[in-house]
C-alpha positions, 0 to 999 in steps of 0.5 A: 520452506516449501512452496505452493501456488497462489491462484487469483483472478484479476477482474479489472474494470475498465471504461469498456469491458472488464477484464479477467486475468488469471495469475499464479503466485508462489507462496509459502505453503503455510499461508492460507490461500486467497481467491480474490475478485472485484468489488461488487456492491452488496450488503455487509454487516460491517460498521468500519471505521473507513466508512466514507461518511460523517462520524455521526452516521454509521453505514456499510464500509463496503459502499465505496466512496464515489471515485467518479467525480471530476477531478479538480484542475491540476496545479503543480503547487496547489491543492484542491482544498486544505485537506487533500493529501496527494499520493506519490507512489515510487514503487517503480523507482525507489521501489525497484531499488529493492535488492532482487527486485528489478522490473522488465520495461513491460512489467513496469509499463503494467504496473504504472497501468495499475497505479493508474487504476489506483488513481495515484496523484503522481508516479515516480517512475524511473532515474532516466540518466542510469541507462538507456533502458531505463530512459526508454521504458520511462519514455514509453510510460509517458507517452502511454499511461501519461497521456490516457486522460479518463474521459468521464473523471478527467483523471491523468496521473502526473508522470515523474522520474528523479534526477541529482542536481547535474545537468546530464540528468535533467537532460535525461529526464526531459527527453524521457518525459517531454511527451506526458501531459503532466511530466515533472522532475524530482531533483534532490541533493544531500543537506545533512552534514554526513552526506555533504562532507563525506559524500558530496564533499561540498559545503552548504554554500556549494550545495545551495548553489548547485540546487539553484542552478539545477533548477534554473537548468530544469526550467530553461529545458522545459520543466514547469513542474519541479519538485526539490528533495533534500536528501537525508532531511531527517539528520540535517540541520533544521535552519538549513533545511529552511534556508535551501528550502526557501532558496528553492521555492525562490527559484520557482519549484512546486513541491518540496520534500523532507526525506527521512532517508535512513529511517532514523526519525521518530514520529514525535521528532518528525512532526515536529521537524515538519511544523518547525519547516512550515513555520521558518521557511520562506515561501513554503505556503506557495508550494506542496510539502512531501514527505519521503520516509523509510522503514529502518526502525519499522516507523515509516508509515508512522512518521509519515502520518505524524507528518501529515498531521503536522501539515505536509500534504503529499506522502511518497509511498510504495506498494507494500513498503518496498524499496531500499534496505528495510523499505518505504512507507507502505501505500496501503498503510498510509491510505487505509490509515487517512481513510480509516481515521482522517476524519476523526483525528486528523481534521479530515484529511483524505485522499483519491485512492480507489482502494478497492484496486489495493489487493489487485496492485499488491498482488501484481507487485509481488508477482512481479518483483518476487518480494513477497509480503509475510502473512501478517503484513497490514492490509494486504497480508494473507492473515488480515481477514483470518481468525483463529482465537475462539473469542475473536471467532465468536465476535465475528460470528456475530458482527464483523467489526468487533473484530475488523476495523475495515471490510475486505470489500474496502481493498477488493476482496470479497470474502464468502460468509465466514470464510475467514474463520480458520478452526485450530487449537484456540476455536472455542465452541461457538465457531465449531458449532456454527461451522458444523451447523453450515456443514448440514449437522443438527447436532445435539448438545450432549453429542456436540460436547463429545464432537468438541471434546475430540475436536479439542484432541484433534487440535494437539496433532493438527494446526488446522481442522478442515471440513472433512475432519469435522465430517468424519468426527461426526460420522465416526464418532469415537471410532475414528483414530486420531492418527487417521484424522491428521493424515499419518493413515495417507487420510485425505483430509490433510489440508492445513492451510484455511480455504478462503473463497474470494478474488480480484 
């Protein structure tokens, strides 16, 4: 399929001035073009489930939750309150492992800065033991982003790297991270029978000893914030997970991770597993319980939400859901799910992600990795705020919240009025008449009936009917041919993409 260019502006607020960055993205030509902009606090007609108010009050969801309050003191194994969910972003490590998604050192640094604007709690930025270049890249991020404290809020991200339970991995991790204000190491080891037998070739007892020895070594060389993960935990024996997690907690880890490494679990099963581990692991209340879900069955986000409902309080996610094979749980999906529904059906769980930077971050990751999202990708896809069905258009024109549960402004997109209305074969009379009125036409019912009849004929020839087409239908009446309108006569009105005015 041919490609076209999507141009957007990045208007990135900083503590000083506003930086405007122009960027061009190659995208499929069938997608709507988006011009994105930074959120401005403007009144809208939205009453969104993402509103940051009690469920007894209704307010515009474009009024953002205040994100400028002071951040609580960071204690690795403690949360500010029982409903807070830490966001652990692994775009720069697990996300980069997507086939074809490799990043340059400079790109990783720029994405890390953008993740800081999102206010992720923890950034998993790489695997230093894999190469000298990776170690130096992580070191650069640790020295810069890992030390940039926001003066107004006190926010500074935890900088994390992954390491196998090997001393050389741990040494490389410390060499890369020791410059960060809040360094964390994520030690992992296989815990499923299939992995221990065929991959590690170790017994359960040997695996437990490897984990304990590695935790002790990490503490000895300088780490105080240690996360321990059970690779392929989703296919592991529950009682063995309780045992190895309990031993890791005894050794002093601050976070434990249950990983559905191969995306094998389903939500009910995964939630029940979290419940079981929370109830039967010694010392589990003294650490943060984390989740790492892959998307092989398309259930990564659902499994993550299920785990949170069962008591987990850290989610491991990536921008756009990129990652190994079918990817990871998507940051934007998990965060918006908690934002929209946390107060209503999840006992008030929440994050401190500044969702107004989601679209800018998504576009940056797409551009740098070359991994572009499909139009119907939740939250950040090109079709998220575009409506063609006549019934939906009618509702949107009357009251936007009838068909959009959060506003574009919630994720940093500012649309011009009704810009998401796309005229095509499913459009109804209300949408066409409204568009004609906005083009300046006052048309009698009789004439509109004629125009609408020819509009329907035109939609049999074109997927999208443009303003130029509508102007022609009005100006030339029945004299204009469908051949001219559809572009067979080299008409300049052949625009198959809807145009959405916006920004970031």
